[in-house]
N, C-alpha and C positions, 0 to 999 in steps of 0.2 A: 108808771110808778117805779121807783128805784129803792132797792134795799141797800142803804148806805152804811149801816152799822148795826150791831146786834140790837134787834127789836126796834130800830129806827128806820123809818121809810121816808122818802122824799116824794111828795106828790106835786106835780107841775101845776103851778097856779093858773087859774082860769078855766078849770075843767068842772067846776060845780060840785056834783055829788060824788063822793068817794064811797063805794059800797062797803069797804072795810071799816071806815071810820065815821061815816055820816057826813054831815054838811061841812064843807070847807069854808073857813073864814074868808071874808071878802077882800083881804089884802092880796088880791090875785094879780096875775101878770097883765090882764086887760086893763085893770084900773091903774096899774103902775104906768102902762103905756099912755093911757089917756092923760094922766097927770103930768107925765114927762113932756108931753107936747108943749106945755106952757113954759117949760124951762129949757127946752132944747136938749133934753137928756134922752138917750136911746137905750132902753133895756133890752138886752139880748136874751136873757133867761132868768126865770125866777121859780123857786120851789119853796114849799112849806115843809117843815120837818115835824114828824109825829113820833111819839112813843107808842107803838102799836098796841101793846098789851094794856096800857093805861088809857088809850084813846086820848092822849094829851098832846096838845099843840106846843112844840118846844120853841119854834122860831122860824126864821126864813133866811134864805141865802139868794142873792141875785148878782147878775153881771151887768155892768153899765158899759156901753161901748165907748172906748177912748179914741180909737181909730180902726182902720180895717184889720190891723194885726194885733190889737191889744184891747184889754178890758179891765175895768176896775171891779174887784171882787169885794162884796160887802156881805156881812152876816150879822144877824142879831138873834139872841136867844132870850125869849120871854120867860122861859123857865130854864135856869142853868142846870145842865145835867151834872149829877154827882161824879160821874166818870169822865175825866178829861179826854179819854180815848174816843168817846163819842164825838166830841168836837173835832178831834184830830182826824177821825175817819170820815166825818162829813166833809171837812175841808179838802182832804186828799181826793175824795170822790169828785168833788166839783172841779178840782184842778185837772184830774184825768179827763173829765167831760169837756172842759174848756180846750185843752190841748189836742185831744184825740178825736173828739166828735165835732166840735166847733172849729177846729184847726186854727186856733189862735196861737200867736208866737210869744206874746208877753202877757203876764198878769200883774196887776198893780193892787196892792192892798194898803190902806191907810189906817194907822193905829194911833189912838190917843197917846200923847207924849207921856202921860202919867200912868198908863196901863202897862205895867211891867210884865204881868202874866201873859197878856195877849202878845206882847212883843217877843217873849221867849218862845211862845207857841209858833208864831209865823217863822221865826228863825230856825226852829227845830225842823219845820217842814222843808225849808230850803230858801225862803225869801231872803233877800239881801237889801240893806239900806241903799236907796237910790240917791247917792251924793248928799245924804243928810238933808234932803229938802223937807221943809215943814209947812203944812197947809192947815191954817186955823188950829194950831196946836196939835197937829197930827204928823207923825213920821210916815214917809212914804217908802214902802218896800216893793221890790219887783222880783219876778221869777221868770226866767226864760225857758221856753219849751225844751231846748236841747239840753238844759241842765236839770230836767225833771225826769225821774226822781233824783234828788240831790245826792251826790256822792263825791266827797272830796278826793277819793282815790281813783276816780274814773280817768282813764287815759284819754289823751286828745285823739278823737276819731275824725277822719276827714268827712266832709259832707258833700252831697250832690243834690241837685234840684230834683223835685219829684217827677218832672217831665222826663229828665234824663234817666232817672231810675226806672220809670215805667217802660221807656223804650228799650232799656237794657234787658228788663225782665221779658218783655214781649218778643224780642228778637234773639236774645242770647240764652234764655233759660227755658221758656215754654216749649220751643220746638223739640228740645231733647227730652223734657219731662213727659210730653204727650205720648211718647212711645211706651211709657210705663203705666199709663192709667189703668189698664186692665190686668196688670201684674198682681200676683198675690202678696202684695206688700202694703204696709202702712206708711204713707209718705205724703207730705203737704208742703206747699210753698206759700209763705206769708210775706206780703210786701211791707214797705216801711210805713204804711198806714195801719199796720197790724191786721190786715184783712187777708183772708184766704183768696188766692188767685187761681190755684189749681190744686187738685189732690187726686189720689188714686181712688178707684171705686171701693176698695176695701176700707179705706179711711172714712169715706162718706157713709158706708154701711155701719161702721162702728158707732156712729152717733145717730143712727136711725134714719138716714137719708137714702133715697132710692138710687140716686146717681150723683156723680161728682159736681155737675152743674149747680145742684141745689146748695152746695157748700160755698160757692163763690160769694165773697162779701161777708161771710161770717167772721166774727172776731171776738176774742176774749176781752177786748177793750170795753165791751158792753157787759162787764161782769156783774153790774148791779141791776140790770134790766130784769124785772120780775117776769115779764111776758116771755122773754127769750129763755129764761131758766125753765119755765113751765113747758115750753115747747120741746126742750131737749130731754128733761128728766121726767116729764109726765107725772105719774102717780107718786114717784119718789119725792117730788117737790111738795112739801107740806110744812105746817108750822114747826114740826120737830126737826126738820132737816134744812130749812131754808138758809139759816145762818152758815152752816157748813158748806152748802152748795155754792153760795156766793163767795165765800172765802176761798174755796177751791178754785173757782174761776179767776178770782183776783190774783191768786198765787201764780197761776200759769201765765197770766198777763205780765206779771212782774218778772217772771223768768224770761219771757220773750224780750222784755225791755232790757234786761241785763245783757242778753246776747247782742242786741242792736247797739247798746251803749258801750259795751266793752270789746266787742268783736271777738268773742271767745265761744267755743263750743261748751255746752253743759249737758248733763244727763240727770234724769230724775225718774222716780217710779210713780206712775199714775195708777191708782187703785180704784177700781169700780166694784161696788157691792153686788153680790148675787146671793141666791138662797143658801147654797151650800159652799161656802168658801168665798174666794175673791177672784175677780178677773183682773189681771194686772198687765200693765204695759211698761216696758223699759224704754223710755223715750230719750232720744238725743236731738238737740237742736244745734244746728251749725249755721254760722253766718255765711252769706254769699256776698262777695266783695266786687265792687266796681273797680275798673282799672286804677283809679287813684287811691284805692284803699278804703273807700266809704262802704259801709254795710248797706246794701240796697234791698236785701231780702233775707229771710232765714228759711232753712229747710228742716222740717221735722220728720224724723224717721222713728219707727217704733217696732218692737217685737212683742208679741203676746206670750205670756207665760203664767204658770200657776206658782206663785210664791209659796203658797200653802193651801191645803185643803183642810179646813178646821177640824172636821169630824175625824178624818183619817189620821191627821197629825196627832190629835189628842188621844185617839184610841191607841196609837202606837206608844205614846209617852206614858199614859196612865198605867199604873201597876195593876196586876190582877187582884182578886178579892182582898180587901183590906184586912190587916191583921187585927187592928183595933178600930173601934168606932170613933169617927172624928167628932169634935165638938161642933155643934151647929152654930157657926158664926154668921153674922149679918154684915154684908159689905155695902158701902155706899156705891152709887153708880160710878163715880170717878175712881174709886178703889178697884172695882171690877174691871174698868177699862184699862187701868195701869197694869193690873195683875195679868190680864189676858194678853196684852201686847208684849209684856216682858216674857211670857211663856212662849211666845213665837220667836224669841231671839232678838227682838228689837232692843236697841240701846236706849239709854235714858234720853239722849238727844233726839232719836227717831220718835220715841213716844211723845216727846214734847212737841215735835212738828205735827204729828198726827192729831194731837188733841189741841193744838194751837195755844200752848201755854209755854212759860219759861222752863228751861231745864231745871232750875232751882226748885220750882214747884213740884216737879216729878220726884226729885231727890227727897224733898220734905215728906211727900206722901209715902214713899217707900220707907223712910227712916222712922217717921213719927206716927204713921198710921198702920201700914201693912205689917211691918216687922213687929211693932208693939202688939198688934192684934193677934199675931201668930206666935208670940213668945220668943222672938228671935232678937238676940242682942245686937245692937249696932245697926248696920245697913248692909247686910249680906244678901245681895240679890240672888245669887245662885242657891243659897239655902232657902230663901223665900220661895222660889219657884219649886224646888224639890218638896218642900213642906206642903205647898198648895196642891201639887200633883198627887202626893201620897194620900192626902185627905179629900181628894176629889172636889176641890173648890173651883176647879176649872171645868167648864162644860161648853155650853153654847156661846157663840160670839155675842157680846152685849149689843143689843139693838141700837144703842146710842152711838156706836162707832161703825155700824154697818152702813157707812157713808163713803162718798168719794173723798179721797185725800191724796196729797202729794208729799213725797219724801225726796228732798234734794241731797245730792252726794258731795259735790265740790265744796270745800270749806269756804272758799271765797264767795261763792254764790249764797251759801247758807248764812254767812256773816252779813252779807249785803241785804238779804231778805229780813233778817232779824232787826236790822237798823230801821227798816221801813215799817215794821209792825210794832 
């Protein structure tokens, strides 16, 4: 089972009973394969999409084999979601699955000539018209693995075969890294299949593993796999946190893709929630180059630090006994989140990244909701925080943001990430 978008899960067809949703409709993969034998069609993969909270079947997506390296992607929605981002997220997930799990090199999608909305959607994702070929009044679009995620600014990076890359890693990288396995550092080597090939003992222990060998093969490319998320986050993974956790894993996977695609080092803050404050990692990912300039692997290094201890920090900031009694104001959950993060010194851009919204949304909340509620003219963030502290509107960390999240630093990386979401 996969968590592909907010409240939307993909359940692989052909598995009968879904304990979360009940009986699965009979348009499953087994039936598709049986039917396909009559027409010479080979289905590689098929999933049904559900709105989990409403227990509503939205539609299905499947891949039809074109040849050994490519497949035709088809999707149908029986109930069209009101939010187009659900369709976008569902398709990008299947593209990730096709390229990184099934190891396909090309995807083909055919769109009705008259369906302008769907044409714009597939072009936004990165599909390009394939020499304007039309099949039964359908336009054929294609997407190549090396151009996904699509980025018109991406430099030309040299390539190397996977066998040559593996040999380089095994003979040129691992012998040196093995001497560091028991060192008190966080470091990991990830190959061009986005899988961990080796890591230090300390890195393995940071995700709850007993030894580095257990980490081999783990990958953020499985960011939507519900079972893997449960195995890593345990009790933290629940209906209130699942969307944030899958988005967190997806963002780290996209950061890794950026390094592979652009051949540049990047840094970000990886924050993990704990009872009193936050455990944070300042992470740097650097490319490892083959002699011809191709990126064959990436190395992740991290240091652990405390960005802030909520209770100690607020105790220091809060003034001593108030001179006057504050008005008992009620704040929405989102207002509490924004106010708390601003009090910790986060910029509007960082708050937007943490809450997975646009910066304009945060600016609007500050100006039209928080400042208005506290009687502050305009959008004075400094005065807003001073007023909130003086009146003790800041206390415990809101439970809704006591979750893992990622903050990126480089402007180029942040811009690239924003275009993908």
